[in-house]
N, C-alpha and C positions, 0 to 999 in steps of 0.2 A: 339847672341841676336841682334836684329835690333837697329841700332842707331836712336834715336828719331829725331835729326835734319835732318838726311838723309831722314827719312820717310816723314817728313813734307815737305821736298824740292820736293818730288815726287808728291804731291797733285797738282791737277789742280788749277790754280789760280782763285780766285773768280772774278765773273763778276759784276761789279757795276751796281745797279739798275738804269734804266733810269727813268727820272722824268715823272710823269703823266701830259698829256697835257689836259687841260680843254678848251673845245671850247665853246665860248660864243655865244649865240643865239642873233642875232641883235635885238635891242629894237623895231624896226619897226615891225618885224615879231611877237614879243610878243603881241604888241598892236593890230595888225590885228586878231590874234588868240583870244585874250580876247573879241574883238568886235563881232567876229563871234560866239563864245560861248554864249555871252550874248543875241545876236539876236536869236540864235536857242533856248535857254531856254525861252526867252520871247515869241516867236512865238508859241512854243510848248505848253506853259502853257496857253496862250490865246486861242488856238485852243481847248484844253482840257476843258477849263472853259465854252466856249460858245457852246460846242456840248453836254452838259449834262444839268442837272437841275441847276437853280441858286444855287450857294453855300452858300448863306446867306439868312436869313429871313424866313425859312420854318416853317410850322405848321404841326405837324403829329399827327393824332388821329387814333390809330390802323394802318390798312393798307393804310389809306387815307392821302394824303399829299397835302398842298397847300401853296402858297406864297401870304399872304394877301396884300403885298405892290405892287404886280406884275402890277396892273392896276392903281396905284396911282402916283402922281408927286413925291412921296418919293422913287420910285424905284431906286435901285443902278445901277451903269454902267453895271455890269454883267447882271442883269435882262433885261435892255434895249438892250444890244447886243444880247442876246439870243432871245428876241422877234423879233428883226430886222432880224436875220438870219432865224428864222422859218417862218416869216410872219404871226405870231399869233396876234390876237386882243383879249386881255383878258378882262374880265369883270371889269369895272371900280369899284371904292370903293363903290359908291352909288348904283351900279347895283346888286352886288352879289359876290359870291365867288366860285371858281372852285377847286374841289379836284380830285386827280389822284391816282389810286391804281394799283400797278405793282405786288403785292403779295396778297395772301389770308390773312385771319385773323390769321393764324398760321405762317406767314412770309415766306411761300413757294411761289416761282415765279409762276405767272399765265401762264398756259400752255394750248394751244388749244387741246391737246390730253386728257385733263381731263374734268370733269363735275362739275359745281359749282351751288350753290344757293346764291342769295343775298337777304337779308331781315333782319328783318321784318319791320324796321321803318326807317325814314329819319329825319333829323333835320327840324325843323319848318321854312317854307319859303312860299312865295307867290306862287312859283312854283319851281319844280326841275326837272332836266333831268338827265337820266342815259345813257351813250353812250359808245359803244365799238370802240376800235381802234386796229389796228394790230401792229406788232412789230416795224413798221417804222413810226408809228404815223398817219396813214391814215385810213379812214373808210374802213372796210373790205368788200370784195366782196363775197357774200354768196348766196346760193339758195333761202333763205327766202327773202333776200333783206331789211331786217330791221336791223337797227343798234342801235336803242335806244328806251326808254320808258320815258314818262312824268308822272308827279304825277297825272295829271287829267285823264289819260287813263289806268293806270295800274289797273289790277283786284285786289280786296281786299276782306278779309274775313269780318265776322261780327264784328270783333274787330278792323277793319280798318288797319289791317296788310297785308303786301304783301310779295310775294316770286317771284323772277325773276330767271328763270333756264338760265344757260349759258352751251351750249353744242353744239356739231357738229351735233347730231342727235335730231329728234323731241322729244319735251317734252311737257307735258300738261301745260295749264295755260300760264302764262307770260313766253315767251321763246325768247331768243336772240341766233342766231346761231353763233357759234364761226368760226374763220378762219380755213381753211383746216389743217394748221399746224403752228407751231411756237409760240412765246410768244404773248401776247396781253395785253392791259391796259383797265381799266375802268375809265371813267370820270363821276364825280358827280358834277353837277352845281346847286348851290343854288341861286335863283333869289329873291332879295329883302328879305333877312333874317332879323329877328328883331335884334336891336342892332348894335354895331360896328362889322365890319367884323372879325369873328373868336373869338370875346371877350367872348361870352356866349356859345360857342360850347364845348361839351364834347364827349369823345369817345363812351359813352353809347348812345349818340343820333344818331349814325351812323349805317348803315346797316352792317351786318356781311357777310363776303365773306367766305363761307364753301366749301371746296373741298369734293366732294362725292366719286370720284374714277377717275382713268385714264385708258386709253387704249381702251375706248369704241368707 
């Protein structure tokens, strides 16, 4: 029978655990890292904010969206920065109000590969214009060469209603030719509407953007 003390003496001696060394990062490096992180987050968020639509103060009626304070002294710093970057001159508060649509009335993105109709009414105003823009916010280059209609020249029916066709191929009546490809936007500008800007407007007063089909 094995002697217990002798067996214990044959075991390898235990190695003591070495203490864990904690390396401290110099305070100066932490400060520089925090400053760079804050700078990156600040510049990134500012770039994101001024490269889109103003994040505050929007008015949405169906697919149409506007910023009533965009041309007023009450515009916030984001609006002013976006206008300065784009070089846009918005309608002043007393002049009118501009709306933009990037989707149809079913919330589907506007696509040049599809055919649409816009109608049949528009909000009351001394004058309104409806203009096409390509995905980069520029007037599209098309064979027709026409990019907009005004309320005084659009053809109407006996009930004073209108329909504007948006398509890449020829359409009867009021027709605006879409860009060859890609997304597009529609701008509706109301000049001298009654009442305060946006105060008396309702979704039912705006033209419906209806998709008829795609791939034509």
